[in-house]
Structures are given as C-alpha cells and as structure tokens.
C-alpha positions in Angstrom: -24.6 4.8 21.7 -22.0 5.2 18.9 -22.3 8.0 16.4 -22.7 6.4 13.0 -20.8 9.3 11.4 -17.8 8.7 13.6 -17.8 5.0 12.8 -18.0 5.7 9.1 -15.1 8.2 9.3 -13.0 5.6 11.2 -13.8 3.0 8.6 -12.8 5.4 5.8 -9.5 6.1 7.5 -8.7 2.4 8.1 -9.5 1.6 4.4 -7.4 4.5 3.3 -4.4 3.4 5.4 -4.8 -0.2 4.1 -4.8 1.1 0.5 -1.7 3.2 1.2 0.1 0.2 2.7 -0.8 -2.0 -0.2 0.4 0.7 -2.7 3.7 0.9 -0.8 4.2 -2.9 -0.8 3.5 -3.0 -4.5 5.9 -0.1 -5.2 8.6 -1.8 -3.1 8.1 -5.1 -4.9 8.1 -3.5 -8.3 11.3 -1.6 -7.5 13.0 -4.7 -6.2 12.0 -6.7 -9.3 13.3 -3.9 -11.5 16.6 -3.8 -9.7 16.9 -7.6 -9.9 16.1 -7.5 -13.6 18.5 -4.8 -14.3 21.4 -6.5 -12.5 20.6 -9.8 -14.3 20.7 -8.1 -17.7 23.9 -6.3 -16.7 25.6 -9.5 -15.5 
C-alpha cells in the first residue's frame, strides 16, 4: 500500500518543479524579446 502523504508530497514537488520550469521559460522569453526590441530600436 502507498502512503497517501508520500504521494501528496511527491505531487507537490512535481507541481513545484513544473512551475519553476514555466517561470524560467517565461523569463528567458521575456529577456529575449527585450533584447530583440532594444536592438531593433537601436538599429
């Protein structure tokens, strides 16, 4: 039998990691767009 507490903790960790990954992707995209916009304005 699985311990429900253990499963819940694992789910929380997975969700947390997923959120961190999404935040990182968003930050990278925002940074890339900012750099592109700056270089276009500077051109």
